[in-house]
KEMAR-36750 format. One record per residue (C-alpha): residue number from 0; residue in three letters; x, y, z. Coordinates in steps of 0.2 Angstrom, whole numbers. Layout:
BEGIN
+-------+------+-------+-------+-------+
: filum : voke :    px :    py :    pz :
+-------+------+-------+-------+-------+
:   NUM :  ALA :     X :     Y :     Z :
...
+-------+------+-------+-------+-------+
END
This chain:
BEGIN
+-------+------+-------+-------+-------+
: filum : voke :    px :    py :    pz :
+-------+------+-------+-------+-------+
:     0 :  MET :  -571 :  -385 :    32 :
:     1 :  ARG :  -585 :  -380 :    44 :
:     2 :  ASN :  -603 :  -379 :    40 :
:     3 :  HIS :  -608 :  -362 :    34 :
:     4 :  THR :  -624 :  -352 :    28 :
:     5 :  THR :  -627 :  -336 :    19 :
:     6 :  ILE :  -623 :  -322 :    32 :
:     7 :  THR :  -635 :  -307 :    32 :
:     8 :  THR :  -630 :  -299 :    49 :
:     9 :  PHE :  -615 :  -298 :    60 :
:    10 :  ILE :  -614 :  -297 :    78 :
:    11 :  LEU :  -601 :  -284 :    85 :
:    12 :  LEU :  -596 :  -289 :   102 :
:    13 :  GLY :  -590 :  -271 :   106 :
:    14 :  LEU :  -578 :  -267 :   120 :
:    15 :  THR :  -586 :  -275 :   136 :
:    16 :  ASP :  -602 :  -283 :   142 :
:    17 :  ASP :  -602 :  -274 :   158 :
:    18 :  SER :  -617 :  -263 :   158 :
:    19 :  GLN :  -610 :  -250 :   170 :
:    20 :  LEU :  -594 :  -249 :   160 :
:    21 :  GLN :  -604 :  -247 :   144 :
:    22 :  ILE :  -611 :  -231 :   151 :
:    23 :  LEU :  -594 :  -224 :   155 :
:    24 :  ILE :  -588 :  -230 :   137 :
:    25 :  PHE :  -603 :  -221 :   130 :
:    26 :  ILE :  -599 :  -205 :   139 :
:    27 :  PHE :  -581 :  -206 :   134 :
:    28 :  PHE :  -585 :  -208 :   116 :
:    29 :  LEU :  -598 :  -195 :   116 :
:    30 :  ILE :  -586 :  -182 :   123 :
:    31 :  THR :  -572 :  -186 :   111 :
:    32 :  TYR :  -584 :  -187 :    96 :
:    33 :  MET :  -591 :  -170 :   100 :
:    34 :  LEU :  -574 :  -162 :   103 :
:    35 :  SER :  -568 :  -170 :    87 :
:    36 :  VAL :  -582 :  -164 :    76 :
:    37 :  LEU :  -582 :  -147 :    84 :
:    38 :  GLY :  -564 :  -145 :    83 :
:    39 :  ASN :  -561 :  -150 :    65 :
:    40 :  LEU :  -577 :  -140 :    60 :
:    41 :  THR :  -569 :  -125 :    68 :
:    42 :  ILE :  -553 :  -127 :    58 :
:    43 :  ILE :  -563 :  -129 :    42 :
:    44 :  ILE :  -573 :  -113 :    45 :
:    45 :  LEU :  -558 :  -103 :    50 :
:    46 :  THR :  -548 :  -108 :    35 :
:    47 :  LEU :  -563 :  -104 :    24 :
:    48 :  VAL :  -567 :   -87 :    31 :
:    49 :  ASP :  -550 :   -79 :    37 :
:    50 :  SER :  -540 :   -71 :    23 :
:    51 :  HIS :  -524 :   -75 :    32 :
:    52 :  LEU :  -527 :   -93 :    31 :
:    53 :  LYS :  -528 :   -95 :    12 :
:    54 :  THR :  -511 :  -103 :    10 :
:    55 :  ALA :  -507 :  -121 :     4 :
:    56 :  MET :  -504 :  -127 :    22 :
:    57 :  TYR :  -521 :  -122 :    28 :
:    58 :  PHE :  -529 :  -129 :    12 :
:    59 :  PHE :  -522 :  -146 :    16 :
:    60 :  LEU :  -526 :  -144 :    35 :
:    61 :  ARG :  -544 :  -140 :    30 :
:    62 :  ASN :  -545 :  -156 :    19 :
:    63 :  PHE :  -537 :  -166 :    34 :
:    64 :  SER :  -550 :  -159 :    46 :
:    65 :  PHE :  -564 :  -164 :    34 :
:    66 :  LEU :  -557 :  -182 :    33 :
:    67 :  GLU :  -555 :  -183 :    52 :
:    68 :  ILE :  -574 :  -179 :    53 :
:    69 :  LEU :  -578 :  -192 :    40 :
:    70 :  PHE :  -567 :  -205 :    47 :
:    71 :  THR :  -573 :  -204 :    65 :
:    72 :  SER :  -591 :  -203 :    59 :
:    73 :  ALA :  -590 :  -219 :    49 :
:    74 :  CYS :  -588 :  -228 :    65 :
:    75 :  ILE :  -593 :  -219 :    81 :
:    76 :  PRO :  -611 :  -215 :    78 :
:    77 :  ARG :  -615 :  -233 :    74 :
:    78 :  PHE :  -606 :  -238 :    90 :
:    79 :  PHE :  -617 :  -226 :    99 :
:    80 :  TYR :  -633 :  -234 :    92 :
:    81 :  SER :  -626 :  -251 :    98 :
:    82 :  LEU :  -623 :  -245 :   116 :
:    83 :  ALA :  -639 :  -235 :   117 :
:    84 :  LYS :  -651 :  -249 :   110 :
:    85 :  SER :  -641 :  -264 :   116 :
:    86 :  ASP :  -641 :  -270 :    98 :
:    87 :  LYS :  -625 :  -277 :    93 :
:    88 :  THR :  -631 :  -283 :    76 :
:    89 :  ILE :  -626 :  -274 :    60 :
:    90 :  SER :  -632 :  -279 :    42 :
:    91 :  TYR :  -620 :  -287 :    30 :
:    92 :  SER :  -621 :  -272 :    18 :
:    93 :  GLY :  -619 :  -260 :    33 :
:    94 :  CYS :  -603 :  -270 :    39 :
:    95 :  MET :  -595 :  -269 :    22 :
:    96 :  SER :  -600 :  -251 :    19 :
:    97 :  GLN :  -592 :  -247 :    36 :
:    98 :  LEU :  -576 :  -257 :    32 :
:    99 :  PHE :  -574 :  -248 :    15 :
:   100 :  PHE :  -577 :  -230 :    22 :
:   101 :  ILE :  -566 :  -232 :    37 :
:   102 :  ASP :  -552 :  -239 :    27 :
:   103 :  ILE :  -554 :  -227 :    12 :
:   104 :  PHE :  -553 :  -211 :    24 :
:   105 :  GLY :  -539 :  -219 :    34 :
:   106 :  ILE :  -528 :  -222 :    18 :
:   107 :  ILE :  -532 :  -205 :    11 :
:   108 :  GLU :  -526 :  -197 :    28 :
:   109 :  PHE :  -509 :  -206 :    27 :
:   110 :  PHE :  -506 :  -199 :     9 :
:   111 :  LEU :  -512 :  -182 :    14 :
:   112 :  LEU :  -500 :  -182 :    29 :
:   113 :  ALA :  -486 :  -186 :    16 :
:   114 :  VAL :  -492 :  -172 :     5 :
:   115 :  MET :  -492 :  -160 :    20 :
:   116 :  SER :  -474 :  -165 :    24 :
:   117 :  TYR :  -469 :  -160 :     6 :
:   118 :  ASP :  -478 :  -144 :     8 :
:   119 :  ARG :  -468 :  -140 :    24 :
:   120 :  TYR :  -452 :  -145 :    14 :
:   121 :  ALA :  -457 :  -133 :     0 :
:   122 :  ALA :  -461 :  -119 :    13 :
:   123 :  ILE :  -444 :  -120 :    22 :
:   124 :  CYS :  -432 :  -126 :     9 :
:   125 :  LYS :  -439 :  -117 :    -6 :
:   126 :  PRO :  -447 :  -101 :     1 :
:   127 :  LEU :  -444 :   -90 :   -14 :
:   128 :  HIS :  -453 :  -103 :   -26 :
:   129 :  TYR :  -466 :  -109 :   -13 :
:   130 :  MET :  -481 :  -100 :   -21 :
:   131 :  THR :  -476 :  -107 :   -38 :
:   132 :  ILE :  -473 :  -125 :   -32 :
:   133 :  MET :  -489 :  -125 :   -21 :
:   134 :  SER :  -501 :  -115 :   -31 :
:   135 :  HIS :  -519 :  -118 :   -28 :
:   136 :  GLU :  -521 :  -128 :   -44 :
:   137 :  VAL :  -507 :  -140 :   -38 :
:   138 :  CYS :  -514 :  -142 :   -21 :
:   139 :  LYS :  -531 :  -147 :   -28 :
:   140 :  ARG :  -522 :  -160 :   -39 :
:   141 :  LEU :  -513 :  -167 :   -25 :
:   142 :  VAL :  -528 :  -169 :   -14 :
:   143 :  PHE :  -537 :  -177 :   -29 :
:   144 :  CYS :  -522 :  -189 :   -31 :
:   145 :  CYS :  -524 :  -194 :   -13 :
:   146 :  TRP :  -542 :  -199 :   -15 :
:   147 :  LEU :  -538 :  -208 :   -32 :
:   148 :  ILE :  -523 :  -218 :   -26 :
:   149 :  ALA :  -533 :  -223 :   -10 :
:   150 :  LEU :  -547 :  -230 :   -21 :
:   151 :  ILE :  -535 :  -239 :   -33 :
:   152 :  ILE :  -527 :  -248 :   -18 :
:   153 :  LEU :  -543 :  -252 :    -8 :
:   154 :  VAL :  -555 :  -258 :   -21 :
:   155 :  PRO :  -546 :  -275 :   -25 :
:   156 :  PRO :  -546 :  -281 :    -7 :
:   157 :  VAL :  -563 :  -275 :    -4 :
:   158 :  CYS :  -569 :  -284 :   -20 :
:   159 :  VAL :  -561 :  -300 :   -14 :
:   160 :  ILE :  -569 :  -299 :     4 :
:   161 :  LEU :  -586 :  -297 :    -4 :
:   162 :  GLY :  -584 :  -315 :   -11 :
:   163 :  LEU :  -579 :  -323 :     5 :
:   164 :  GLU :  -591 :  -335 :    14 :
:   165 :  PHE :  -592 :  -334 :    33 :
:   166 :  CYS :  -594 :  -349 :    45 :
:   167 :  GLU :  -601 :  -337 :    59 :
:   168 :  ASN :  -606 :  -320 :    61 :
:   169 :  ILE :  -598 :  -314 :    78 :
:   170 :  LEU :  -585 :  -301 :    76 :
:   171 :  ASP :  -574 :  -297 :    91 :
:   172 :  HIS :  -573 :  -278 :    88 :
:   173 :  PHE :  -583 :  -263 :    90 :
:   174 :  PHE :  -583 :  -259 :    71 :
:   175 :  CYS :  -581 :  -270 :    55 :
:   176 :  ASP :  -562 :  -272 :    51 :
:   177 :  PHE :  -552 :  -284 :    40 :
:   178 :  LYS :  -544 :  -294 :    54 :
:   179 :  PRO :  -560 :  -299 :    63 :
:   180 :  LEU :  -569 :  -303 :    46 :
:   181 :  LEU :  -554 :  -314 :    41 :
:   182 :  LYS :  -555 :  -324 :    57 :
:   183 :  ILE :  -573 :  -330 :    54 :
:   184 :  SER :  -571 :  -334 :    36 :
:   185 :  CYS :  -573 :  -351 :    29 :
:   186 :  SER :  -565 :  -347 :    12 :
:   187 :  ASP :  -547 :  -348 :     8 :
:   188 :  THR :  -540 :  -331 :    14 :
:   189 :  TRP :  -522 :  -333 :     9 :
:   190 :  LEU :  -524 :  -321 :    -6 :
:   191 :  LEU :  -534 :  -308 :     4 :
:   192 :  GLU :  -522 :  -308 :    18 :
:   193 :  ASN :  -507 :  -306 :     7 :
:   194 :  MET :  -516 :  -292 :    -3 :
:   195 :  VAL :  -520 :  -283 :    14 :
:   196 :  ILE :  -502 :  -285 :    20 :
:   197 :  PHE :  -495 :  -279 :     3 :
:   198 :  CYS :  -507 :  -264 :     2 :
:   199 :  SER :  -504 :  -259 :    20 :
:   200 :  VAL :  -485 :  -260 :    19 :
:   201 :  LEU :  -485 :  -251 :     2 :
:   202 :  ILE :  -495 :  -236 :    10 :
:   203 :  PHE :  -485 :  -236 :    26 :
:   204 :  VAL :  -468 :  -237 :    17 :
:   205 :  VAL :  -472 :  -225 :     3 :
:   206 :  THR :  -480 :  -211 :    14 :
:   207 :  LEU :  -467 :  -213 :    28 :
:   208 :  LEU :  -453 :  -212 :    16 :
:   209 :  CYS :  -460 :  -196 :     9 :
:   210 :  VAL :  -462 :  -189 :    27 :
:   211 :  VAL :  -444 :  -194 :    33 :
:   212 :  LEU :  -436 :  -187 :    17 :
:   213 :  SER :  -445 :  -171 :    19 :
:   214 :  TYR :  -441 :  -169 :    37 :
:   215 :  MET :  -422 :  -174 :    34 :
:   216 :  PHE :  -421 :  -159 :    21 :
:   217 :  ILE :  -431 :  -148 :    33 :
:   218 :  MET :  -419 :  -151 :    47 :
:   219 :  ARG :  -404 :  -149 :    36 :
:   220 :  THR :  -411 :  -132 :    31 :
:   221 :  ILE :  -416 :  -126 :    48 :
:   222 :  LEU :  -399 :  -130 :    55 :
:   223 :  ARG :  -391 :  -119 :    42 :
:   224 :  PHE :  -401 :  -104 :    48 :
:   225 :  PRO :  -390 :   -90 :    56 :
:   226 :  SER :  -401 :   -85 :    71 :
:   227 :  ALA :  -410 :   -95 :    84 :
:   228 :  GLN :  -426 :   -85 :    82 :
:   229 :  GLN :  -427 :   -91 :    64 :
:   230 :  LYS :  -424 :  -109 :    69 :
:   231 :  MET :  -437 :  -108 :    82 :
:   232 :  LYS :  -450 :  -101 :    70 :
:   233 :  ALA :  -446 :  -114 :    57 :
:   234 :  PHE :  -447 :  -128 :    70 :
:   235 :  SER :  -464 :  -121 :    76 :
:   236 :  THR :  -472 :  -122 :    59 :
:   237 :  CYS :  -467 :  -140 :    58 :
:   238 :  SER :  -470 :  -146 :    75 :
:   239 :  SER :  -489 :  -148 :    75 :
:   240 :  HIS :  -488 :  -159 :    59 :
:   241 :  PHE :  -474 :  -169 :    66 :
:   242 :  ILE :  -484 :  -173 :    82 :
:   243 :  VAL :  -499 :  -179 :    71 :
:   244 :  VAL :  -488 :  -189 :    60 :
:   245 :  SER :  -480 :  -197 :    75 :
:   246 :  ILE :  -497 :  -202 :    83 :
:   247 :  SER :  -504 :  -209 :    66 :
:   248 :  TYR :  -488 :  -219 :    62 :
:   249 :  GLY :  -485 :  -224 :    80 :
:   250 :  SER :  -503 :  -232 :    81 :
:   251 :  CYS :  -500 :  -241 :    65 :
:   252 :  ILE :  -485 :  -250 :    72 :
:   253 :  PHE :  -495 :  -259 :    85 :
:   254 :  ILE :  -506 :  -266 :    71 :
:   255 :  TYR :  -491 :  -276 :    64 :
:   256 :  ILE :  -486 :  -283 :    82 :
:   257 :  LYS :  -490 :  -302 :    82 :
:   258 :  PRO :  -494 :  -306 :   101 :
:   259 :  SER :  -505 :  -320 :   107 :
:   260 :  MET :  -522 :  -321 :   100 :
:   261 :  GLU :  -530 :  -314 :   116 :
:   262 :  ASP :  -518 :  -300 :   117 :
:   263 :  GLU :  -520 :  -296 :    99 :
:   264 :  MET :  -538 :  -292 :   100 :
:   265 :  ILE :  -535 :  -281 :   115 :
:   266 :  ILE :  -521 :  -272 :   105 :
:   267 :  ASN :  -533 :  -270 :    90 :
:   268 :  LYS :  -547 :  -263 :   100 :
:   269 :  GLY :  -535 :  -251 :   109 :
:   270 :  VAL :  -528 :  -245 :    92 :
:   271 :  GLY :  -546 :  -244 :    86 :
:   272 :  ILE :  -551 :  -232 :   100 :
:   273 :  LEU :  -535 :  -222 :    97 :
:   274 :  VAL :  -537 :  -219 :    79 :
:   275 :  THR :  -556 :  -218 :    78 :
:   276 :  SER :  -559 :  -207 :    93 :
:   277 :  VAL :  -544 :  -200 :   103 :
:   278 :  SER :  -533 :  -195 :    88 :
:   279 :  PRO :  -547 :  -185 :    78 :
:   280 :  MET :  -551 :  -176 :    95 :
:   281 :  LEU :  -533 :  -172 :    98 :
:   282 :  ASN :  -527 :  -166 :    81 :
:   283 :  PRO :  -537 :  -149 :    81 :
:   284 :  PHE :  -530 :  -145 :    97 :
:   285 :  ILE :  -513 :  -149 :    92 :
:   286 :  TYR :  -514 :  -138 :    77 :
:   287 :  THR :  -523 :  -123 :    85 :
:   288 :  LEU :  -513 :  -123 :   102 :
:   289 :  ARG :  -496 :  -122 :    93 :
:   290 :  ASN :  -501 :  -111 :    79 :
:   291 :  GLN :  -502 :   -92 :    82 :
:   292 :  GLN :  -511 :   -88 :    65 :
:   293 :  VAL :  -525 :  -101 :    69 :
:   294 :  LYS :  -527 :   -94 :    86 :
:   295 :  GLN :  -528 :   -76 :    80 :
:   296 :  ALA :  -541 :   -81 :    67 :
:   297 :  PHE :  -551 :   -90 :    80 :
:   298 :  ASN :  -551 :   -74 :    91 :
:   299 :  ASP :  -556 :   -63 :    77 :
:   300 :  LEU :  -570 :   -75 :    72 :
:   301 :  PHE :  -576 :   -75 :    90 :
:   302 :  LYS :  -576 :   -56 :    91 :
:   303 :  ARG :  -587 :   -55 :    75 :
:   304 :  ILE :  -599 :   -68 :    83 :
:   305 :  ILE :  -600 :   -58 :    99 :
:   306 :  LEU :  -603 :   -42 :    89 :
:   307 :  LEU :  -617 :   -50 :    79 :
:   308 :  PHE :  -627 :   -53 :    96 :
:   309 :  LYS :  -624 :   -36 :   103 :
+-------+------+-------+-------+-------+
END
């Protein structure tokens, strides 16, 4: 057992110590963060004001965009401060809060992606009963369940990590995460490590199973459509969601790869950049560029704004 004292602050090493490279990193994160917030905020506004976007699909998309803003905002602005002020310290309470919010929003997103896949299943496989199956009340309950389940899953490991003692305060990451915190703990982390693995696998397997089953039924239904035009239209409504699902689950696969210690930290940081910055920026473009209704709603809103200034 190494000597340890009560830790009040942590030091986040970030991505690099090169000052010139830090400027480029700051610009990159600033651009991606602004595009992410503006893109997701645009989707939220469009789904609220346009009467054609009042279906369950856009209700879930609005909630997903809101989560993307919360998720990236839980991490990136604090990293901006660290780069701008050359201050790598973060308080213990700030670190634990960041850990909680990043993980809670991330978990909710996975469950919401699973719900969105079920919504696509209901729309394509049960079109006559779609409005009944995915009523507004049902949609609200499903979103509430996503938040509730995420809280139930996350609270126990967070409570355990709050009881850990730390031998040092240097975290080799640009935000507070479970793995870097476990590496510097003096306490016995066997229980926490297994809790994190169990919860992660549970979330991953349950949500992925829901997504896979939904798309299996969707594919089976689409292949039965008589015309190629009907098939293309059905594929088009699912393609955006499928791309976002692929990015989300694909990035998670790298978290469970067990490379050497040095390579593991590089992979973790790379995945961190992807999920906290790149993915939230890409998702609005994926949904808007491949969706005619959203593009039409955006054009209508843009014309209204132009008319207001004339």
